[in-house]
Backbone of each chain as ProteinMPNN parsed JSONL, in Angstrom:
{"seq_chain_A": "DAGVIQSPRHEVTEMGQEVTLRCKPISGHNSLFWYRQTMMRGLELLIYFNNNVPIDDSGMPEDRFSAKMPNASFSTLKIQPSEPRDSAVYFCASSSLGATETQYFGPGTRLLVL", "coords_chain_A": {"N_chain_A": [[97.815, -23.793, 126.55], [95.536, -21.812, 124.649], [94.972, -19.305, 125.484], [92.862, -16.424, 126.089], [90.426, -16.071, 123.648], [89.366, -13.918, 121.146], [86.95, -12.696, 118.85], [85.534, -10.788, 116.137], [88.889, -9.661, 115.264], [89.094, -7.172, 114.251], [86.639, -4.782, 113.435], [84.616, -3.069, 111.276], [81.93, -0.999, 110.887], [78.746, 0.387, 109.959], [76.973, 3.142, 111.328], [74.129, 2.324, 113.248], [74.014, -0.318, 112.614], [73.991, -3.735, 113.784], [76.306, -5.093, 116.081], [78.3, -7.821, 116.965], [80.38, -9.131, 119.321], [82.734, -11.638, 120.159], [83.819, -14.073, 122.577], [86.035, -16.45, 123.883], [86.764, -17.886, 126.824], [89.622, -18.815, 128.898], [90.025, -22.252, 129.355], [88.476, -23.739, 132.123], [88.405, -21.484, 133.674], [86.315, -19.48, 135.738], [85.311, -16.953, 135.841], [84.389, -14.179, 133.844], [85.093, -11.281, 132.005], [84.121, -8.238, 130.455], [85.6, -5.52, 128.876], [86.035, -2.089, 127.926], [88.044, 0.083, 126.025], [89.17, 3.317, 125.489], [90.819, 6.206, 124.147], [90.041, 8.527, 125.417], [88.647, 7.781, 127.758], [90.02, 5.714, 128.873], [90.503, 2.474, 130.324], [87.613, 0.571, 130.918], [85.384, -1.297, 132.914], [82.809, -3.237, 131.728], [80.965, -5.365, 132.192], [80.711, -8.302, 134.266], [80.891, -11.846, 134.64], [80.239, -14.573, 136.799], [80.621, -17.981, 136.922], [78.977, -18.183, 134.631], [76.907, -16.469, 135.191], [75.619, -13.205, 135.138], [77.103, -10.784, 137.161], [77.628, -8.103, 137.768], [76.541, -5.5, 135.978], [76.732, -2.826, 135.854], [78.459, -1.199, 134.534], [77.784, -1.204, 131.898], [77.091, 0.83, 129.237], [74.64, 1.662, 128.007], [71.239, 0.74, 127.126], [71.573, -0.254, 124.664], [73.639, -1.955, 124.686], [74.358, -5.336, 125.299], [75.085, -8.395, 126.995], [75.913, -11.827, 126.966], [76.315, -15.089, 128.358], [76.145, -18.046, 127.481], [77.278, -20.504, 128.048], [80.093, -22.069, 129.721], [82.225, -21.68, 128.047], [81.92, -19.634, 126.256], [81.096, -16.324, 125.299], [79.195, -13.422, 124.466], [79.178, -10.034, 123.361], [76.956, -7.621, 122.56], [76.043, -4.943, 120.471], [73.464, -2.887, 119.687], [71.362, -0.54, 118.352], [74.479, 0.269, 116.744], [76.676, 3.068, 117.39], [78.714, 5.891, 116.403], [80.2, 6.734, 118.667], [80.66, 4.431, 120.008], [82.925, 3.375, 119.102], [85.898, 1.792, 119.816], [88.334, -0.198, 121.629], [87.534, -3.404, 122.497], [87.883, -5.534, 125.145], [88.076, -8.857, 126.314], [88.33, -10.738, 129.268], [89.472, -13.377, 131.406], [89.31, -15.307, 134.452], [90.121, -17.352, 137.291], [87.74, -18.102, 139.886], [87.461, -15.684, 142.483], [88.615, -12.951, 144.428], [91.257, -12.117, 144.274], [92.378, -13.237, 142.08], [94.336, -13.631, 139.119], [93.652, -11.87, 136.176], [93.315, -12.73, 132.799], [93.819, -11.32, 129.762], [92.264, -11.082, 126.55], [93.21, -10.508, 123.06], [91.722, -8.406, 122.168], [89.079, -6.632, 120.432], [89.005, -4.436, 117.848], [86.882, -1.917, 117.277], [85.248, 0.017, 114.891], [82.932, 2.393, 114.275], [81.247, 3.849, 111.745]], "CA_chain_A": [[96.481, -23.199, 126.396], [95.568, -20.758, 123.647], [94.647, -18.023, 126.072], [91.529, -15.919, 125.786], [90.274, -15.876, 122.207], [88.319, -12.966, 120.785], [86.711, -12.497, 117.421], [86.664, -10.629, 115.233], [89.945, -8.806, 115.79], [88.767, -5.834, 113.784], [85.282, -4.686, 112.907], [84.212, -1.755, 110.798], [80.516, -1.076, 110.572], [78.087, 1.679, 109.832], [76.053, 3.512, 112.395], [72.822, 1.701, 113.172], [74.135, -1.757, 112.431], [74.232, -4.56, 114.973], [77.667, -5.614, 116.192], [78.436, -8.892, 117.957], [81.755, -9.49, 119.642], [82.735, -12.973, 120.737], [84.933, -14.366, 123.469], [86.179, -17.796, 124.438], [87.694, -17.75, 127.951], [90.549, -19.909, 129.155], [89.316, -23.413, 129.885], [88.592, -23.898, 133.565], [88.151, -20.215, 134.357], [84.907, -19.331, 136.1], [84.913, -15.543, 135.756], [84.637, -13.569, 132.547], [84.946, -9.829, 132.09], [84.158, -7.445, 129.228], [86.107, -4.174, 129.084], [86.134, -1.195, 126.774], [89.157, 1.017, 126.187], [89.279, 4.434, 124.552], [91.843, 7.183, 124.537], [89.455, 9.533, 126.302], [88.146, 7.254, 129.025], [90.86, 4.64, 129.385], [89.916, 1.133, 130.422], [86.378, 0.548, 131.722], [84.737, -2.596, 133.024], [81.409, -3.16, 131.3], [80.164, -6.395, 132.852], [81.429, -9.543, 134.507], [80.123, -13.057, 134.932], [80.806, -15.664, 137.592], [79.891, -19.22, 136.609], [78.034, -17.881, 133.55], [75.841, -15.599, 135.676], [76.065, -11.806, 135.227], [77.175, -10.342, 138.555], [77.564, -6.654, 137.825], [76.5, -4.907, 134.637], [76.561, -1.389, 136.041], [79.328, -0.499, 133.61], [77.219, -1.211, 130.543], [76.742, 2.235, 129.061], [73.251, 1.934, 127.625], [70.459, -0.449, 126.771], [72.008, -0.758, 123.352], [74.657, -2.966, 124.957], [73.912, -6.51, 126.042], [76.09, -9.456, 127.036], [75.397, -13.138, 127.355], [77.29, -16.168, 128.52], [75.286, -19.229, 127.472], [77.988, -21.626, 128.665], [81.377, -21.703, 130.327], [83.28, -21.499, 127.068], [81.549, -18.689, 125.21], [80.341, -15.143, 125.692], [79.04, -12.412, 123.425], [78.814, -8.659, 123.692], [76.228, -7.139, 121.402], [75.678, -3.527, 120.436], [72.391, -2.745, 118.716], [72.168, -0.218, 117.178], [75.792, 0.851, 117.042], [76.853, 4.499, 117.152], [80.145, 6.221, 116.278], [80.86, 6.843, 119.974], [80.979, 3.08, 120.495], [84.234, 3.003, 118.564], [86.805, 1.527, 120.934], [88.83, -1.568, 121.669], [86.787, -4.181, 123.489], [88.658, -6.661, 125.643], [87.498, -9.886, 127.151], [89.324, -11.32, 130.169], [88.917, -14.437, 132.247], [90.104, -15.66, 135.62], [89.49, -18.268, 138.225], [86.919, -17.385, 140.86], [88.192, -15.164, 143.635], [88.89, -11.523, 144.289], [92.664, -11.826, 144.011], [92.873, -14.047, 140.978], [94.865, -12.915, 137.952], [92.829, -11.841, 134.972], [94.054, -12.888, 131.554], [93.103, -10.578, 128.732], [92.378, -11.44, 125.144], [93.89, -9.511, 122.241], [90.833, -7.28, 121.918], [88.427, -6.371, 119.144], [89.02, -2.997, 117.557], [85.624, -1.592, 116.621], [85.092, 1.352, 114.324], [81.577, 2.625, 113.787], [81.281, 5.036, 110.874]], "C_chain_A": [[96.584, -22.029, 125.431], [95.337, -19.391, 124.247], [93.224, -17.643, 125.741], [91.466, -15.599, 124.294], [89.115, -14.926, 121.949], [88.184, -12.897, 119.273], [85.532, -11.559, 117.222], [87.749, -9.778, 115.869], [89.708, -7.354, 115.399], [87.364, -5.862, 113.201], [85.026, -3.251, 112.512], [82.756, -1.864, 110.362], [79.945, 0.319, 110.454], [77.116, 1.902, 110.983], [74.688, 2.866, 112.178], [72.86, 0.197, 113.011], [74.347, -2.463, 113.779], [75.657, -5.108, 114.921], [77.678, -6.698, 117.269], [79.903, -9.258, 118.111], [81.728, -10.803, 120.421], [83.978, -13.226, 121.567], [84.879, -15.81, 123.927], [87.184, -17.683, 125.58], [88.644, -18.939, 128.033], [89.782, -21.051, 129.833], [89.567, -23.546, 131.389], [88.377, -22.62, 134.354], [86.655, -20.024, 134.563], [84.398, -17.897, 135.998], [85.296, -14.989, 134.398], [84.254, -12.106, 132.612], [84.964, -9.228, 130.685], [84.577, -6.017, 129.596], [86.041, -3.395, 127.778], [87.266, -0.221, 127.055], [89.138, 2.061, 125.091], [90.367, 5.375, 125.035], [91.29, 8.135, 125.581], [89.157, 8.984, 127.689], [89.006, 6.153, 129.62], [90.116, 3.316, 129.395], [88.697, 1.182, 131.348], [85.834, -0.875, 131.765], [83.266, -2.44, 132.664], [80.53, -4.114, 132.096], [81.058, -7.559, 133.205], [80.482, -10.642, 134.966], [80.924, -13.951, 135.882], [79.961, -16.899, 137.313], [78.719, -18.95, 135.661], [76.908, -16.939, 133.965], [76.348, -14.157, 135.743], [75.984, -11.312, 136.669], [76.984, -8.831, 138.647], [77.617, -6.099, 136.407], [76.366, -3.396, 134.717], [77.45, -0.569, 135.115], [78.822, -0.476, 132.182], [76.626, 0.159, 130.284], [75.274, 2.506, 128.771], [72.547, 0.617, 127.317], [70.849, -1.013, 125.41], [73.04, -1.877, 123.513], [74.025, -4.128, 125.727], [74.997, -7.569, 125.971], [75.439, -10.733, 127.525], [76.558, -14.098, 127.546], [76.49, -17.465, 128.619], [75.946, -20.469, 128.062], [79.375, -21.168, 129.106], [82.461, -21.38, 129.314], [82.954, -20.451, 126.018], [80.753, -17.524, 125.775], [80.259, -14.198, 124.504], [78.723, -11.065, 124.038], [78.189, -8.076, 122.435], [75.906, -5.66, 121.554], [74.651, -3.355, 119.312], [71.459, -1.615, 119.125], [73.483, 0.427, 117.569], [75.815, 2.335, 116.684], [78.352, 4.803, 117.061], [80.869, 6.294, 117.62], [81.141, 5.487, 120.62], [82.335, 2.606, 119.989], [85.249, 2.925, 119.704], [87.444, 0.166, 120.708], [88.11, -2.278, 122.809], [87.605, -5.409, 123.864], [87.769, -7.604, 126.44], [88.628, -10.435, 128.019], [88.665, -12.431, 130.963], [89.859, -14.719, 133.41], [89.407, -16.781, 136.37], [88.65, -17.439, 139.189], [87.773, -16.88, 142.012], [88.648, -13.749, 143.382], [90.332, -11.234, 143.915], [93.23, -12.671, 142.882], [93.328, -13.186, 139.81], [93.879, -12.99, 136.801], [93.726, -11.921, 133.749], [93.219, -12.274, 130.437], [93.303, -11.203, 127.36], [93.031, -10.319, 124.364], [93.025, -8.305, 121.907], [90.22, -7.298, 120.535], [88.407, -4.874, 118.952], [87.801, -2.677, 116.715], [85.622, -0.155, 116.138], [83.694, 1.459, 113.749], [81.569, 3.935, 113.009], [79.936, 5.76, 110.845]], "O_chain_A": [[97.599, -21.333, 125.397], [95.501, -18.391, 123.549], [92.468, -18.438, 125.182], [92.35, -14.936, 123.753], [88.017, -15.112, 122.473], [89.156, -13.022, 118.528], [84.621, -11.53, 118.05], [87.524, -9.218, 116.942], [90.077, -6.431, 116.125], [86.956, -6.831, 112.56], [85.198, -2.331, 113.312], [82.403, -2.727, 109.558], [80.591, 1.305, 110.81], [76.527, 0.966, 111.524], [74.16, 2.862, 111.066], [71.863, -0.486, 113.241], [74.811, -1.872, 114.754], [76.145, -5.527, 113.871], [77.13, -6.509, 118.354], [80.571, -9.644, 117.152], [80.831, -11.05, 121.227], [85.046, -12.673, 121.303], [83.827, -16.326, 124.306], [88.357, -17.407, 125.328], [88.483, -19.934, 127.326], [89.0, -20.833, 130.758], [90.703, -23.476, 131.858], [88.186, -22.663, 135.57], [85.84, -20.353, 133.701], [83.192, -17.656, 136.061], [86.368, -15.278, 133.867], [83.233, -11.736, 133.192], [85.734, -9.663, 129.828], [84.004, -5.392, 130.488], [85.998, -3.964, 126.687], [87.43, 0.246, 128.182], [89.094, 1.731, 123.906], [90.775, 5.333, 126.195], [91.99, 8.507, 126.522], [89.396, 9.662, 128.688], [88.759, 5.705, 130.74], [89.222, 3.076, 128.584], [88.754, 1.767, 132.429], [85.83, -1.573, 130.75], [82.565, -1.604, 133.234], [79.482, -3.725, 132.61], [82.06, -7.795, 132.531], [79.443, -10.401, 135.58], [82.145, -14.058, 135.766], [78.738, -16.87, 137.449], [77.609, -19.436, 135.876], [76.034, -16.641, 133.151], [77.395, -13.904, 136.339], [74.94, -11.408, 137.315], [76.257, -8.345, 139.514], [78.632, -6.224, 135.723], [75.936, -2.756, 133.757], [77.219, 0.626, 134.932], [79.391, 0.218, 131.339], [75.751, 0.608, 131.025], [74.726, 3.496, 129.254], [73.157, -0.45, 127.257], [70.478, -2.135, 125.066], [73.28, -2.65, 122.585], [73.263, -3.927, 126.673], [75.744, -7.634, 124.995], [74.547, -10.722, 128.374], [77.633, -13.933, 126.969], [76.19, -17.928, 129.72], [75.26, -21.382, 128.523], [79.767, -20.022, 128.885], [83.512, -20.858, 129.684], [83.632, -20.375, 124.993], [79.864, -17.699, 126.609], [81.142, -14.178, 123.646], [78.088, -10.969, 125.089], [78.816, -8.041, 121.376], [75.545, -5.195, 122.635], [74.93, -3.639, 118.147], [70.812, -1.72, 120.167], [73.579, 1.063, 118.619], [75.084, 2.796, 115.807], [79.167, 4.048, 117.59], [82.047, 5.944, 117.697], [81.789, 5.416, 121.665], [82.83, 1.558, 120.404], [85.428, 3.882, 120.457], [87.144, -0.529, 119.738], [88.09, -1.8, 123.943], [87.969, -6.217, 123.009], [86.843, -7.188, 127.137], [89.758, -10.579, 127.551], [87.452, -12.428, 131.168], [91.049, -14.408, 133.355], [88.249, -17.106, 136.105], [88.826, -16.225, 139.295], [88.694, -17.562, 142.461], [89.022, -13.39, 142.265], [90.611, -10.206, 143.298], [94.448, -12.798, 142.753], [92.755, -12.127, 139.552], [93.341, -14.054, 136.496], [94.763, -11.262, 133.678], [92.073, -12.659, 130.206], [94.353, -11.767, 127.053], [93.374, -9.285, 124.936], [93.529, -7.294, 121.418], [90.757, -7.889, 119.598], [87.869, -4.132, 119.774], [87.699, -3.115, 115.569], [85.953, 0.769, 116.882], [83.319, 0.708, 112.849], [81.851, 4.999, 113.561], [79.796, 6.775, 110.163]]}, "seq_chain_B": "KNQVEQSPQSLIILEGKNCTLQCNYTVSPFSNLRWYKQDTGRGPVSLTIMTFSENTKSNGRYTATLDADTKQSSLHITASQLSDSASYICVAHAGNSGTYKYIFGTGTRLKVLA", "coords_chain_B": {"N_chain_B": [[84.065, 9.308, 146.823], [85.058, 6.798, 144.605], [88.265, 6.587, 143.278], [91.211, 6.553, 141.171], [94.417, 7.732, 140.779], [97.128, 8.304, 138.656], [100.621, 8.883, 138.312], [103.802, 9.743, 136.8], [102.046, 11.111, 133.917], [103.314, 10.481, 131.571], [106.552, 9.173, 130.707], [109.989, 9.273, 129.989], [112.857, 7.377, 129.71], [116.323, 6.316, 129.82], [117.649, 3.306, 128.555], [118.45, 0.774, 130.868], [118.298, 2.358, 133.09], [116.607, 2.978, 136.251], [113.158, 3.312, 137.264], [110.235, 4.817, 138.778], [106.812, 4.463, 139.154], [103.787, 6.049, 140.098], [100.817, 5.595, 142.088], [97.863, 6.715, 143.377], [95.13, 6.001, 145.39], [91.626, 6.046, 146.091], [89.425, 4.221, 147.444], [86.667, 2.329, 148.6], [84.965, -0.347, 150.139], [88.36, -1.308, 150.415], [89.848, -3.834, 148.459], [91.891, -5.06, 146.798], [94.929, -4.205, 144.999], [96.05, -3.713, 141.717], [98.593, -3.951, 139.248], [99.052, -3.436, 135.829], [100.645, -4.171, 132.726], [100.588, -2.799, 129.534], [101.212, -3.369, 126.298], [101.477, -1.605, 123.201], [98.645, -1.937, 121.214], [97.874, -4.363, 122.236], [96.378, -6.578, 124.717], [96.029, -5.839, 128.271], [98.487, -7.034, 130.619], [98.808, -8.802, 133.57], [100.812, -7.704, 136.251], [101.272, -7.486, 139.077], [99.406, -8.307, 142.033], [98.085, -7.029, 144.949], [97.014, -7.368, 148.273], [95.412, -5.874, 151.136], [97.069, -6.518, 153.284], [99.571, -6.855, 152.26], [102.695, -5.376, 151.553], [104.682, -5.254, 149.703], [105.551, -6.583, 146.539], [107.09, -8.625, 144.147], [107.876, -9.096, 140.683], [109.93, -10.361, 138.763], [111.876, -7.893, 137.287], [110.159, -6.008, 138.123], [108.791, -4.309, 140.85], [106.292, -3.894, 143.132], [104.846, -1.683, 145.503], [102.818, -1.161, 148.377], [101.063, 1.051, 150.372], [98.8, 0.967, 152.647], [97.867, 2.725, 154.507], [98.378, 5.356, 153.667], [97.233, 5.095, 151.273], [98.613, 4.646, 148.877], [100.432, 3.457, 146.067], [103.26, 2.084, 144.41], [105.132, 1.379, 141.451], [108.087, -0.041, 140.748], [110.614, -0.144, 138.401], [113.389, -1.929, 137.583], [116.617, -1.586, 136.159], [115.885, -0.898, 133.377], [114.536, -2.045, 130.233], [114.315, -2.012, 126.644], [112.002, -3.306, 125.976], [110.322, -2.703, 128.029], [108.925, -0.521, 127.378], [105.788, 0.747, 127.359], [102.325, 1.055, 128.393], [101.409, 1.537, 131.755], [99.113, 0.422, 133.99], [97.239, 1.146, 136.82], [95.028, -0.438, 139.013], [92.433, -0.337, 141.241], [90.695, -2.433, 143.386], [87.592, -2.673, 144.63], [85.365, -3.658, 147.224], [83.412, -6.366, 148.646], [82.255, -9.57, 149.835], [81.695, -10.88, 147.445], [80.819, -9.059, 145.535], [82.138, -6.742, 143.386], [83.973, -3.774, 142.505], [85.844, -2.264, 139.949], [88.279, 0.118, 139.775], [89.874, 2.198, 137.63], [93.078, 3.552, 136.877], [94.363, 6.129, 134.693], [96.696, 5.475, 133.544], [100.285, 5.261, 133.018], [102.419, 6.243, 130.542], [105.245, 4.758, 129.435], [108.382, 5.243, 127.983], [111.243, 3.721, 126.863], [114.459, 4.473, 125.968], [117.134, 3.661, 123.724]], "CA_chain_B": [[84.06, 8.851, 145.431], [86.171, 5.911, 144.274], [89.078, 7.034, 142.155], [92.619, 6.175, 141.108], [95.202, 8.722, 140.042], [98.482, 7.845, 138.377], [101.603, 9.886, 137.873], [103.437, 10.792, 135.849], [101.227, 10.688, 132.782], [104.26, 9.863, 130.645], [107.913, 9.163, 131.227], [111.007, 8.795, 129.057], [114.111, 7.08, 130.399], [117.316, 5.594, 129.035], [117.799, 1.875, 128.825], [119.336, 0.476, 131.988], [117.943, 3.167, 134.253], [115.446, 2.591, 137.049], [112.109, 4.331, 137.355], [109.145, 4.514, 139.698], [105.513, 4.997, 138.78], [102.981, 6.245, 141.3], [99.37, 5.394, 142.016], [97.119, 7.069, 144.588], [93.772, 5.494, 145.234], [90.613, 6.287, 147.109], [88.346, 3.268, 147.205], [86.134, 1.774, 149.832], [86.047, -0.933, 150.924], [89.482, -1.739, 149.586], [90.074, -5.279, 148.393], [93.262, -5.293, 146.35], [95.419, -3.272, 143.999], [96.72, -4.435, 140.622], [99.343, -3.251, 138.212], [99.067, -4.095, 134.53], [101.453, -3.629, 131.637], [99.895, -2.936, 128.264], [101.945, -3.016, 125.087], [100.632, -0.979, 122.188], [97.89, -2.844, 120.361], [97.658, -5.648, 122.903], [95.632, -6.532, 125.964], [96.845, -5.694, 129.481], [99.045, -8.227, 131.247], [98.926, -8.581, 135.009], [102.159, -7.731, 136.824], [101.167, -7.811, 140.505], [98.15, -8.109, 142.77], [98.402, -6.917, 146.371], [95.904, -7.136, 149.186], [95.611, -4.903, 152.218], [98.11, -6.942, 154.217], [100.857, -6.972, 151.589], [103.239, -4.059, 151.261], [105.58, -5.31, 148.558], [105.489, -7.813, 145.747], [107.973, -8.51, 142.987], [107.679, -9.941, 139.507], [111.123, -10.094, 137.969], [112.436, -6.559, 137.521], [109.072, -5.138, 138.595], [108.468, -4.408, 142.268], [105.204, -3.011, 143.531], [104.682, -1.46, 146.934], [101.487, -0.7, 148.765], [100.918, 1.637, 151.698], [97.351, 1.04, 152.842], [97.532, 3.868, 155.367], [98.349, 6.565, 152.836], [96.524, 4.754, 150.03], [99.518, 4.875, 147.769], [101.167, 2.316, 145.551], [104.255, 2.435, 143.407], [105.704, 0.295, 140.66], [109.492, 0.264, 140.479], [111.207, -0.964, 137.344], [114.844, -1.935, 137.747], [117.418, -1.875, 134.962], [114.881, -0.905, 132.317], [114.864, -2.575, 128.919], [113.49, -1.438, 125.584], [110.708, -3.991, 126.005], [109.483, -2.136, 129.099], [108.131, 0.567, 126.799], [104.39, 0.316, 127.408], [101.519, 1.781, 129.369], [101.267, 0.809, 133.011], [97.807, 0.799, 134.519], [96.961, 0.795, 138.217], [93.603, -0.718, 139.174], [92.021, -0.639, 142.61], [89.575, -3.358, 143.429], [86.821, -2.332, 145.823], [84.189, -4.465, 147.466], [83.505, -7.564, 149.466], [81.111, -10.486, 149.747], [81.415, -11.343, 146.094], [80.468, -7.994, 144.585], [83.338, -5.902, 143.321], [84.111, -2.694, 141.534], [87.209, -2.032, 139.503], [88.5, 1.537, 139.489], [91.078, 2.212, 136.806], [93.827, 4.763, 136.602], [94.477, 6.417, 133.255], [97.927, 4.891, 133.056], [101.533, 5.992, 132.759], [103.05, 5.761, 129.304], [106.701, 4.719, 129.603], [109.201, 5.028, 126.785], [112.636, 3.447, 127.179], [115.277, 4.765, 124.801], [118.449, 3.019, 123.678]], "C_chain_B": [[85.283, 7.968, 145.195], [86.958, 6.468, 143.1], [90.525, 6.592, 142.311], [93.34, 7.213, 140.25], [96.627, 8.209, 139.877], [99.363, 9.011, 137.95], [102.958, 9.216, 137.691], [102.543, 10.236, 134.74], [102.108, 9.987, 131.747], [105.674, 10.053, 131.172], [108.844, 8.617, 130.149], [112.285, 8.572, 129.834], [115.053, 6.352, 129.45], [117.386, 4.14, 129.497], [118.816, 1.659, 129.952], [119.029, 1.256, 133.253], [116.742, 2.579, 134.985], [114.385, 3.684, 136.978], [111.007, 3.855, 138.302], [107.881, 5.223, 139.248], [104.626, 5.031, 140.025], [101.495, 6.042, 141.041], [98.766, 5.757, 143.375], [95.675, 6.644, 144.401], [92.887, 5.893, 146.407], [89.466, 5.359, 146.786], [87.91, 2.693, 148.537], [84.988, 0.826, 149.519], [87.122, -1.518, 150.01], [89.63, -3.255, 149.635], [91.514, -5.574, 147.963], [93.641, -4.26, 145.294], [96.27, -4.032, 142.991], [97.489, -3.466, 139.743], [99.34, -4.109, 136.95], [100.066, -3.398, 133.617], [100.694, -3.86, 130.336], [100.77, -2.439, 127.131], [100.971, -2.449, 124.066], [99.951, -2.039, 121.332], [97.605, -4.204, 120.973], [96.836, -5.471, 124.177], [96.56, -6.361, 127.156], [97.319, -7.045, 130.005], [99.286, -7.918, 132.718], [100.382, -8.683, 135.464], [102.111, -8.165, 138.292], [99.748, -7.585, 140.994], [98.511, -8.081, 144.24], [97.148, -6.652, 147.177], [96.333, -6.167, 150.281], [96.835, -5.243, 153.06], [99.501, -7.04, 153.578], [101.414, -5.584, 151.318], [104.306, -4.071, 150.174], [105.432, -6.647, 147.851], [106.317, -7.614, 144.483], [107.59, -9.492, 141.898], [108.839, -9.629, 138.575], [111.709, -8.736, 138.314], [111.377, -5.559, 137.989], [108.807, -5.39, 140.078], [107.386, -3.399, 142.603], [105.186, -2.88, 145.04], [103.279, -0.941, 147.192], [101.534, -0.171, 150.191], [99.419, 1.868, 151.91], [96.943, 2.221, 153.713], [97.416, 5.146, 154.55], [97.639, 6.337, 151.518], [97.37, 5.095, 148.797], [100.186, 3.566, 147.361], [102.189, 2.832, 144.553], [104.695, 1.185, 142.682], [107.117, 0.715, 140.271], [110.012, -0.705, 139.429], [112.719, -0.819, 137.44], [115.517, -2.282, 136.427], [116.519, -1.982, 133.725], [115.445, -1.435, 130.993], [113.926, -1.944, 127.895], [112.08, -2.038, 125.612], [109.794, -3.517, 127.139], [108.638, -0.98, 128.582], [106.686, 0.098, 126.647], [103.617, 1.298, 128.282], [101.351, 0.908, 130.594], [100.018, 1.335, 133.718], [97.653, 0.262, 135.931], [95.45, 0.625, 138.36], [93.326, -1.064, 140.626], [90.72, -1.427, 142.576], [88.835, -3.117, 144.732], [85.679, -3.306, 145.993], [84.459, -5.632, 148.378], [82.267, -8.417, 149.233], [80.712, -10.785, 148.317], [81.004, -10.29, 145.087], [81.585, -6.974, 144.571], [83.204, -4.814, 142.274], [85.585, -2.54, 141.208], [87.341, -0.57, 139.134], [89.869, 1.653, 138.84], [91.757, 3.572, 136.813], [93.951, 4.948, 135.098], [95.802, 5.974, 132.685], [99.097, 5.849, 132.98], [102.15, 5.382, 131.511], [104.555, 5.9, 129.442], [107.379, 4.453, 128.271], [110.647, 4.852, 127.241], [113.448, 3.606, 125.898], [116.633, 4.079, 124.889], [119.568, 4.038, 123.861]], "O_chain_B": [[86.404, 8.342, 145.54], [86.39, 6.783, 142.054], [90.998, 6.301, 143.41], [92.916, 7.524, 139.137], [97.25, 7.742, 140.831], [98.915, 9.973, 137.325], [103.242, 8.22, 138.356], [102.322, 9.028, 134.654], [101.688, 9.011, 131.125], [105.955, 10.955, 131.962], [108.532, 7.63, 129.484], [112.753, 9.467, 130.538], [114.636, 5.838, 128.412], [117.203, 3.82, 130.672], [119.883, 2.272, 129.98], [119.44, 0.874, 134.348], [115.97, 1.798, 134.429], [114.685, 4.837, 136.671], [110.87, 2.665, 138.584], [107.882, 6.428, 138.995], [104.708, 4.157, 140.887], [100.99, 6.28, 139.944], [99.123, 5.17, 144.397], [95.074, 6.905, 143.359], [93.34, 6.052, 147.54], [88.624, 5.675, 145.945], [88.698, 2.59, 149.477], [84.12, 1.158, 148.711], [86.832, -2.133, 148.984], [89.551, -3.873, 150.697], [92.259, -6.249, 148.674], [92.791, -3.541, 144.768], [97.093, -4.873, 143.352], [97.083, -2.323, 139.53], [99.584, -5.315, 136.986], [100.298, -2.194, 133.726], [100.219, -4.963, 130.066], [101.037, -1.243, 127.013], [99.784, -2.778, 124.073], [100.606, -2.931, 120.793], [97.137, -5.106, 120.279], [96.631, -4.353, 124.65], [97.742, -6.695, 127.076], [96.641, -8.061, 129.853], [99.891, -6.903, 133.063], [101.091, -9.625, 135.109], [102.815, -9.089, 138.7], [98.996, -6.781, 140.442], [99.167, -8.997, 144.736], [96.322, -5.816, 146.81], [97.476, -5.712, 150.325], [97.556, -4.347, 153.499], [100.49, -7.279, 154.271], [100.672, -4.698, 150.892], [104.785, -3.013, 149.765], [105.218, -7.688, 148.472], [106.25, -6.569, 143.837], [107.053, -10.569, 142.16], [108.748, -8.754, 137.714], [112.003, -8.451, 139.475], [111.685, -4.391, 138.223], [108.623, -6.529, 140.505], [107.547, -2.198, 142.382], [105.472, -3.832, 145.766], [102.645, -0.354, 146.315], [101.987, -0.859, 151.105], [98.852, 2.841, 151.414], [95.797, 2.668, 153.659], [96.475, 5.921, 154.72], [97.461, 7.268, 150.733], [96.917, 5.724, 147.841], [100.464, 2.698, 148.188], [102.004, 3.879, 143.933], [104.641, 0.079, 143.22], [107.313, 1.698, 139.556], [109.868, -1.921, 139.554], [113.253, 0.289, 137.383], [115.058, -3.147, 135.681], [116.417, -3.045, 133.112], [116.629, -1.297, 130.684], [112.874, -1.409, 128.246], [111.097, -1.361, 125.311], [108.624, -3.893, 127.193], [107.734, -0.512, 129.275], [106.403, -0.836, 125.897], [104.181, 2.242, 128.835], [101.174, -0.306, 130.49], [99.893, 2.527, 134.0], [97.901, -0.913, 136.202], [94.682, 1.458, 137.877], [93.926, -1.989, 141.173], [89.789, -1.113, 141.833], [89.384, -3.33, 145.813], [85.082, -3.738, 145.007], [85.585, -5.856, 148.821], [81.348, -8.019, 148.517], [79.528, -10.928, 148.012], [80.855, -10.593, 143.903], [81.942, -6.41, 145.605], [82.444, -4.918, 141.311], [86.451, -2.667, 142.073], [86.607, -0.069, 138.282], [90.885, 1.262, 139.415], [91.098, 4.61, 136.762], [93.675, 4.031, 134.326], [96.025, 6.077, 131.479], [98.934, 7.066, 132.89], [102.373, 4.174, 131.431], [105.082, 7.007, 129.552], [106.993, 3.55, 127.53], [111.206, 5.717, 127.916], [113.17, 2.967, 124.884], [117.207, 3.933, 125.969], [120.743, 3.673, 123.85]]}, "name": "protein", "num_of_chains": 2, "seq": "DAGVIQSPRHEVTEMGQEVTLRCKPISGHNSLFWYRQTMMRGLELLIYFNNNVPIDDSGMPEDRFSAKMPNASFSTLKIQPSEPRDSAVYFCASSSLGATETQYFGPGTRLLVLKNQVEQSPQSLIILEGKNCTLQCNYTVSPFSNLRWYKQDTGRGPVSLTIMTFSENTKSNGRYTATLDADTKQSSLHITASQLSDSASYICVAHAGNSGTYKYIFGTGTRLKVLA"}
């Protein structure tokens, strides 16, 4: 299996632009997670889906952030409009359903908003 | 308030030596505790997951312990190798009935020297 696939790996954009991050989970996994990591705040869970349904989005920082999972093999995290403080590494992870299942992380998207 | 504290913040050891990383957590209701290893520039990789009823779990040279009474966990690395140089993140998983919260520690940065 190729593991969790994220694209793009790096993104540089200007403040105010829309940013879309993409994730393909491991085939057969039913849970998908979006995380953000910064030096200041460490790793934070933004939102997670079970069977394509958003379960908890309380970690999404603002209305500028939105996430979708139209099917079991694809999810997007969108930031519109982007701001410099959104600069971070965004990780996607997937797992089988269940509280004690191992999460497998993708390589991350490094976002820089100028 | 749910929180996870890790110590030390950073650690330098010589190759071949053992070390122990600490994690104190305050979460309710407790579901499980996870240790991740994160190499620089990569996504976290799961090392161990422990539930309330487990007090030790090993993954190769990594051994995690959990004391649910004192709400403490440790990660012991035996015979360290250069490849152990990474950040180690403790994550407490709180919740039940399908709704969960992930509370992250800020990590311990380990450097193993030759």
